[in-house]
C-alpha positions, -999 to +999 in steps of 0.1 A: +017+379+290+003+360+261-029+351+279-042+387+273-048+397+309-027+410+338-048+400+367-079+380+377-097+413+379-093+416+341-109+381+337-139+383+361-141+419+373-123+436+403-153+435+426-160+398+420-125+386+427-118+411+455-148+398+474-139+361+469-124+344+499-102+313+502-130+296+521-153+302+492-128+287+468-124+256+490-161+253+496-170+257+459-190+288+466-172+313+443-186+325+409-156+314+389-168+293+359-155+258+355-129+254+327-137+217+326-173+219+317-198+204+293-234+207+283-246+171+285-272+155+264-293+131+284-316+104+269-346+126+278-332+153+255-332+137+220-326+169+201-300+183+225-267+195+210-238+186+234-209+209+240-177+198+255-152+226+246-123+215+268-120+180+255-125+192+219-097+217+224-073+192+240-079+164+216-075+186+186-039+195+198-029+167+222+008+178+225+000+213+237+004+217+275-022+244+284-012+266+313-036+276+340-038+312+326-046+298+292-075+279+306-087+310+325-086+329+292-107+304+271-140+318+258-162+298+280-144+309+312-131+345+306-158+371+315-183+344+325-185+350+362-217+336+377-228+343+413-230+311+432-265+311+445-277+275+439-282+251+468-282+214+461-301+207+493-327+231+508-313+249+538-277+242+529-251+267+516-248+273+478-226+248+460-211+256+425-184+231+416-156+246+395-122+231+388-110+267+383-113+272+420-085+246+425-063+264+400-067+297+418-059+280+451-027+267+435-018+303+427-024+312+464+001+284+474+025+296+447+024+331+460+032+318+495+062+299+480+072+331+462+071+311+430+070+330+397+061+299+377+039+268+383+069+247+395+068+245+432+068+216+457+031+208+462+041+177+481+055+197+510+019+201+522+013+164+525+020+142+556+056+129+554+045+093+550+025+102+518+052+122+500+070+092+485+036+078+473+023+109+455+038+131+429+025+161+410+029+164+372+046+196+362+049+188+325+042+161+300+015+135+295+005+105+316+029+084+295+057+102+312+046+090+347+029+056+343+024+027+320-013+026+329-035+040+302-065+061+311-096+063+290-122+090+287-153+070+290-179+098+292-213+088+278-233+121+282-217+135+250-221+104+229-249+090+207-273+068+226-259+034+237-223+045+228-195+053+252-163+073+245-131+053+242-105+081+240-070+070+253-056+100+272-022+085+278-006+107+252-025+139+259-004+166+275-035+186+283-046+160+309-025+179+335-033+214+323-055+220+353-024+221+374-035+220+411-070+209+398-057+178+380-020+170+384-018+144+410-001+111+401-006+082+425-020+048+431-056+043+442-045+033+477-024+065+480-053+086+469-075+069+495-050+077+522-048+113+510-086+116+511-086+103+547-059+128+557-079+156+542-113+148+555-105+126+586-114+125+613-090+138+624-077+159+595-040+163+591-039+186+561 
């Protein structure tokens, strides 16, 4: 394939991926680097040089729908496995957030569905009452699903006292994270989904 690798072992090493469990992916305890990452510049770092490669890449080519394998192959992800050994709270298990974990979990679901592409029914795993309320973007940009515009308002990568104002309504790359970022729903539906996931009791 065009992504330049045949398996996850080619991306992060056979031993690393073989020893990674689904529980680690769900619990954000794998060493898979985050494709949606940035090096922020805080006010206390006046000479810091921010780096936000994903947004720079997407905004430079807003009509390109990046596939999950493309995102796994970008320079800041491929061959950048980092053991998850940082605990946010003393005594608690390590926690290393990575949106890439969600993409790999999507591949697990796709394999269970015997899907050869990224198009499978993610909604089938939802409670029946939520299925009409939530959809999953397979292609296109937010404009293809809603009239509501969404703005990238990050401030950590902007000069002091400035805030980003990038309208992502036309950006196909918004959904490139697939199972990490392709949900389309109202805030009330997302709230219901959150309750069904975390409960109690949990129904998903």
